C-alpha positions as CSV (number, residue, x, y, z in Angstrom):
1,M,144.6,-99.6,163.1
2,Q,141.2,-101.3,162.9
3,V,138.2,-101.1,165.3
4,G,136.2,-103.9,167.0
5,Y,134.1,-104.5,170.1
6,F,134.4,-106.5,173.3
7,T,131.3,-107.0,175.5
8,M,130.9,-109.0,178.7
9,P,128.0,-107.9,178.4
10,L,127.1,-105.7,181.4
11,H,123.5,-105.5,182.8
12,P,122.6,-104.6,186.4
13,P,120.9,-107.2,188.7
14,G,117.2,-107.5,188.1
15,S,117.5,-107.2,184.3
16,D,115.5,-109.6,182.2
17,P,118.0,-111.8,180.3
18,A,115.6,-112.3,177.4
19,V,115.3,-108.5,177.0
20,T,119.0,-107.8,177.5
21,M,120.2,-110.5,175.1
22,E,117.9,-109.1,172.4
23,A,119.4,-105.6,173.1
24,D,122.9,-107.1,172.9
25,L,122.1,-108.8,169.6
26,M,120.8,-105.5,168.2
27,Q,124.1,-104.0,169.1
28,M,125.8,-106.6,167.0
29,E,123.6,-105.7,164.0
30,T,124.4,-102.1,164.4
31,L,128.2,-102.7,164.6
32,D,128.0,-104.9,161.5
33,R,126.3,-102.1,159.6
34,L,128.9,-99.6,160.8
35,G,131.8,-101.8,159.6
36,Y,133.3,-102.9,162.9
37,R,135.7,-105.7,162.2
38,E,135.1,-108.0,165.1
39,A,133.1,-108.5,168.3
40,W,134.2,-110.6,171.3
41,I,131.6,-112.0,173.7
42,G,132.4,-112.8,177.3
43,E,131.6,-115.9,179.4
44,H,130.7,-115.9,183.1
45,F,128.7,-118.4,185.2
46,T,128.3,-116.7,188.6
47,T,127.9,-113.0,188.2
48,V,124.6,-111.4,187.5
49,W,126.1,-108.4,185.8
50,E,127.9,-110.4,183.2
51,N,124.9,-112.6,182.2
52,I,126.1,-114.7,179.3
53,P,127.4,-118.2,180.4
54,A,127.4,-119.5,176.8
55,P,128.9,-117.1,174.3
56,D,128.9,-119.8,171.6
57,Q,125.1,-119.8,171.7
58,F,125.0,-116.0,171.5
59,I,127.4,-115.9,168.6
60,A,125.4,-118.6,166.8
61,A,122.3,-116.3,167.0
62,A,124.3,-113.2,166.0
63,L,125.8,-114.9,163.0
64,S,122.3,-115.2,161.4
65,R,121.6,-111.5,162.0
66,T,124.9,-110.1,160.6
67,K,126.9,-110.3,157.3
68,N,130.5,-109.4,157.8
69,I,131.6,-108.9,161.4
70,I,133.8,-111.6,162.9
71,F,132.8,-113.0,166.3
72,G,135.0,-114.3,169.1
73,T,134.5,-116.0,172.4
74,G,135.9,-113.5,174.9
75,V,136.9,-115.9,176.3
76,T,136.1,-119.6,176.6
77,C,137.3,-120.2,180.2
78,M,138.8,-123.6,179.9
79,P,138.4,-124.6,183.6
80,N,134.7,-124.4,183.1
81,H,134.7,-127.1,180.3
82,D,135.4,-130.7,179.6
83,P,137.8,-130.7,176.6
84,F,135.9,-133.4,174.6
85,M,132.6,-131.4,174.8
86,I,134.1,-127.9,174.1
87,A,136.1,-129.3,171.1
88,H,132.8,-130.3,169.5
89,R,130.9,-127.1,170.4
90,I,133.7,-124.8,169.1
91,A,134.2,-126.8,165.9
92,Q,130.5,-126.7,165.2
93,L,130.3,-123.0,165.8
94,D,133.3,-122.5,163.4
95,N,131.3,-124.3,160.7
96,L,128.3,-122.2,161.3
97,A,130.5,-119.1,161.1
98,R,132.3,-120.1,157.9
99,G,135.4,-118.1,158.8
100,R,133.7,-115.4,160.8
101,F,135.0,-116.7,164.1
102,Y,138.0,-116.4,166.5
103,W,138.3,-118.7,169.4
104,G,139.3,-116.7,172.5
105,V,140.5,-118.9,175.3
106,G,141.7,-118.3,178.9
107,S,142.2,-119.8,182.3
108,G,139.4,-117.8,183.9
109,G,139.6,-115.1,186.6
110,F,136.2,-115.0,188.3
111,P,136.2,-116.3,191.9
112,G,132.7,-117.8,191.8
113,D,133.4,-119.7,188.6
114,F,136.5,-121.2,190.2
115,K,134.5,-122.3,193.1
116,V,131.9,-124.1,190.9
117,Y,134.6,-126.4,189.5
118,G,136.7,-126.7,192.6
119,F,139.8,-124.7,191.5
120,D,141.9,-122.8,194.0
121,P,143.4,-120.0,191.9
122,S,146.3,-119.5,194.4
123,T,147.7,-122.9,193.3
124,G,147.8,-122.0,189.6
125,A,146.2,-125.4,188.7
126,H,143.6,-123.6,186.5
127,R,146.4,-122.4,184.2
128,G,147.9,-125.9,183.9
129,M,144.5,-127.4,183.2
130,S,143.8,-124.8,180.6
131,R,147.1,-125.4,178.8
132,D,146.6,-129.2,178.9
133,S,143.0,-128.9,177.7
134,L,144.0,-126.7,174.7
135,E,146.8,-128.9,173.6
136,L,144.5,-131.9,173.8
137,I,141.7,-130.2,171.8
138,L,144.1,-129.2,169.0
139,K,145.4,-132.8,168.9
140,M,141.8,-134.2,168.7
141,W,141.0,-131.9,165.8
142,E,144.2,-133.0,164.0
143,N,144.1,-136.7,164.8
144,P,141.4,-138.0,167.1
145,E,143.1,-141.2,168.2
146,P,140.8,-143.7,169.9
147,G,141.5,-144.4,173.6
148,L,141.2,-143.3,177.1
149,Y,142.0,-139.6,177.9
150,E,142.5,-139.1,181.6
151,N,143.6,-136.1,183.7
152,P,143.0,-134.9,187.2
153,F,140.2,-132.7,185.7
154,W,138.6,-134.9,183.1
155,K,138.2,-138.5,182.0
156,F,136.7,-139.6,178.6
157,S,137.2,-142.1,175.8
158,I,137.3,-141.7,172.0
159,P,135.8,-145.0,170.7
160,E,137.2,-147.0,167.9
161,P,135.6,-146.0,164.6
162,V,133.3,-148.2,162.7
163,P,133.8,-146.9,159.1
164,A,131.2,-149.0,157.5
165,I,128.4,-147.1,159.2
166,G,130.1,-143.8,159.9
167,L,130.7,-144.1,163.6
168,R,133.7,-142.0,164.7
169,F,134.9,-138.8,166.2
170,H,133.9,-136.5,163.3
171,M,133.5,-132.8,164.1
172,Q,136.4,-130.7,162.7
173,P,136.7,-126.9,162.5
174,Y,135.8,-125.1,159.3
175,Q,139.0,-123.1,159.4
176,K,142.2,-125.2,159.0
177,P,143.9,-126.4,161.1
178,H,141.7,-124.5,163.5
179,P,140.1,-121.0,164.0
180,P,142.5,-118.2,165.0
181,I,143.1,-118.4,168.7
182,G,143.1,-115.3,170.9
183,V,144.3,-115.1,174.5
184,A,143.3,-112.3,176.9
185,G,145.4,-110.9,179.7
186,V,144.9,-108.2,182.3
187,S,147.6,-108.4,185.0
188,P,151.1,-106.9,184.7
189,K,153.4,-109.1,182.5
190,S,150.4,-111.4,182.1
191,D,151.3,-115.2,182.1
192,T,148.5,-115.8,179.6
193,L,150.0,-113.2,177.2
194,I,153.4,-114.9,177.6
195,F,151.6,-118.1,176.5
196,A,150.0,-116.2,173.5
197,G,153.4,-115.0,172.4
198,E,154.9,-118.5,172.7
199,M,152.1,-120.1,170.7
200,G,151.8,-117.3,168.1
201,W,148.2,-116.6,169.1
202,L,146.3,-113.3,169.1
203,P,147.0,-111.3,172.2
204,L,144.1,-109.3,173.8
205,S,144.6,-106.7,176.6
206,I,141.5,-106.3,178.7
207,N,140.0,-102.8,179.4
208,L,140.7,-102.3,183.1
209,V,144.3,-101.2,183.1
210,P,146.2,-98.0,182.4
211,T,149.0,-97.5,179.8
212,E,151.7,-98.4,182.3
213,I,150.4,-102.0,182.6
214,L,149.6,-102.2,178.9
215,K,153.3,-101.7,178.1
216,T,154.1,-104.8,180.1
217,H,151.5,-106.8,178.1
218,W,153.5,-106.5,174.9
219,E,156.7,-107.3,176.9
220,A,155.0,-110.5,177.9
221,V,154.1,-111.3,174.3
222,E,157.7,-110.8,173.3
223,E,159.0,-112.9,176.1
224,G,156.7,-115.8,175.1
225,A,157.6,-115.4,171.4
226,K,161.3,-115.6,172.3
227,K,160.8,-119.0,173.9
228,S,159.5,-120.5,170.6
229,G,161.7,-118.5,168.2
230,R,158.7,-116.5,166.9
231,T,158.6,-112.8,165.9
232,P,155.4,-111.3,167.3
233,N,153.4,-108.9,165.1
234,R,151.9,-105.8,166.8
235,S,149.2,-105.7,164.2
236,E,147.6,-108.7,165.9
237,W,147.5,-107.1,169.3
238,R,144.1,-106.0,170.5
239,I,143.6,-103.5,173.2
240,A,140.1,-103.0,174.8
241,K,139.1,-99.6,176.1
242,E,136.0,-97.8,177.2
243,V,135.4,-95.3,174.4
244,Y,132.7,-92.7,174.2
245,I,132.4,-89.7,171.8
246,A,130.0,-86.7,171.9
247,D,129.9,-83.2,170.3
248,T,132.2,-81.8,172.9
249,T,134.6,-83.3,175.5
250,E,132.7,-81.7,178.3
251,Q,129.5,-83.3,177.1
252,A,131.1,-86.7,176.6
253,R,132.6,-86.7,180.1
254,Q,129.3,-85.7,181.7
255,E,127.4,-88.4,179.8
256,V,129.9,-91.0,180.7
257,L,130.0,-90.2,184.4
258,E,126.2,-90.0,184.6
259,G,125.5,-92.8,182.2
260,T,126.0,-96.5,181.9
261,I,129.8,-96.5,181.9
262,G,130.0,-94.6,185.2
263,R,127.2,-96.8,186.7
264,D,128.9,-100.0,185.7
265,F,132.2,-99.1,187.3
266,R,130.7,-97.5,190.4
267,E,128.3,-100.3,191.1
268,Y,130.2,-103.3,189.7
269,F,133.8,-103.2,188.5
270,I,135.3,-101.1,191.3
271,P,133.5,-103.0,194.1
272,L,134.3,-106.3,192.4
273,M,138.0,-105.5,192.1
274,A,138.0,-104.4,195.8
275,H,136.4,-107.7,196.7
276,M,139.1,-109.5,194.7
277,K,141.8,-107.3,196.2
278,S,142.7,-106.3,192.7
279,L,142.2,-102.5,192.7
280,S,145.9,-102.2,191.9
281,L,145.0,-103.1,188.3
282,F,143.4,-99.7,187.8
283,K,146.4,-97.8,189.2
284,G,149.0,-96.1,187.1
285,E,151.0,-95.4,190.3
286,R,151.3,-98.2,192.9
287,E,151.2,-95.9,195.9
288,M,147.7,-94.6,195.0
289,P,145.2,-95.3,197.8
290,D,142.4,-97.6,196.9
291,E,139.8,-94.9,197.6
292,A,141.3,-92.8,194.8
293,V,140.1,-95.3,192.2
294,T,136.9,-93.6,191.1
295,P,135.1,-93.1,187.8
296,E,136.6,-89.6,187.8
297,Y,140.1,-91.0,188.0
298,L,139.4,-93.6,185.4
299,I,138.0,-91.1,182.9
300,D,141.3,-89.2,183.1
301,N,143.7,-92.1,183.2
302,V,142.1,-95.3,181.6
303,W,139.1,-94.5,179.5
304,I,139.0,-92.8,176.1
305,V,136.4,-90.1,176.3
306,G,135.8,-86.8,174.4
307,S,135.0,-85.0,171.2
308,V,136.1,-86.6,167.9
309,D,139.3,-84.5,167.9
310,D,140.1,-85.3,171.5
311,V,139.4,-89.1,171.1
312,T,141.5,-89.1,168.0
313,E,144.5,-87.6,169.8
314,Q,144.0,-89.8,172.9
315,L,144.1,-92.9,170.7
316,R,147.1,-91.6,168.8
317,Q,148.9,-91.0,172.1
318,L,148.0,-94.5,173.3
319,Y,149.4,-96.0,170.1
320,R,152.7,-94.0,170.7
321,D,152.9,-94.9,174.4
322,V,152.6,-98.6,173.9
323,G,154.6,-98.8,170.7
324,G,151.8,-99.7,168.4
325,F,148.9,-102.1,168.2
326,G,146.5,-103.4,165.5
327,V,142.9,-103.4,166.7
328,L,141.1,-101.1,169.2
329,L,138.2,-103.0,170.9
330,A,135.6,-100.6,172.2
331,M,134.0,-101.9,175.3
332,G,130.3,-102.8,175.5
333,H,127.8,-101.3,177.9
334,E,124.1,-100.8,177.7
335,W,123.4,-98.3,175.0
336,Q,121.2,-96.0,177.1
337,P,120.2,-93.5,175.7
338,E,120.5,-95.5,172.5
339,D,120.7,-92.5,170.1
340,K,123.8,-91.1,171.9
341,W,125.5,-94.4,172.0
342,V,124.8,-95.2,168.3
343,S,126.2,-91.7,167.5
344,S,129.3,-92.4,169.5
345,M,129.9,-95.8,167.9
346,T,129.3,-94.2,164.5
347,R,131.7,-91.4,165.1
348,L,134.4,-93.9,166.2
349,S,134.2,-96.0,163.1
350,Q,133.5,-93.3,160.5
351,E,135.3,-90.2,161.8
352,V,138.0,-91.2,164.3
353,M,139.4,-94.4,162.7
354,P,139.9,-92.8,159.2
355,R,142.0,-90.1,160.9
356,L,144.2,-92.9,162.3
357,S,144.7,-94.7,159.1
358,D,148.4,-93.8,159.0
359,L,149.0,-95.9,162.1
360,A,150.2,-99.3,160.8
């Protein structure tokens, strides 16, 4: 098992984006020094808490401040983008990264972002658009044929090339035929993870759900793989989790509930999921009342929190319960107080993960 990072990022309303982005970049530098394998950066347009609308720009800045860590968009929400434009931006970023890049893609899930571009998520049109857009981008990278490309959601032309003076569609990814593609899912038996399995892409399970739902995520990957005759590899499965380590489990629990993880769920994630009528995602038992979804419930049933020994055992149990996975993605929050968070991230990579080296 390897260790990585997934960050939205999360900053409360009123934060200065210039200050918070610098803090987030410093997190990337620290993770790189600690040997974290990868870091995925989220994309949202209409939520103040998740204040990065352009993860490709953030990644470009982070690449120049790090040496080894692989960056991924977490994810590029395809309904937010014209495929001609995003094909160029992602190919350019891949060339800047020279192999240190995964392209995470998705159909989106944030109500405000859907409204910006006129999508009604109840129709599923955003999923069809995303699939069509991805297929078109991959075709353009492989063979950018001149002509008109028209869809209910976009219209553009690739002009005829003029070879004598170098006029043509020219931007291709650095990695061939394209950077590794990751697809994130959160809902039970996620449609997007079925798609990941069908295409042979990297499956990512988002941090909000308990083990009972995580099990259905791999079932979705296997279902999709069966459609295309593929054999999915659990080592490619990424699972994101809130992870925090302190000297003792009692201390870790207190610092989580009183710190930024507890704050982010009390003030943002739990109210957001209630607003979206999606609190069921948190629940291990369907009959749980909504008011039972609290940080105290989550610390016992969803998050990984404790001493080095307890976190090691919790992760080993998670691995057993879901049948195995390849990369743990620790979730990003503001590192306040910084020394305790750096200590936690250090212990995860240098003490816990070596104890789990037998999990393969």
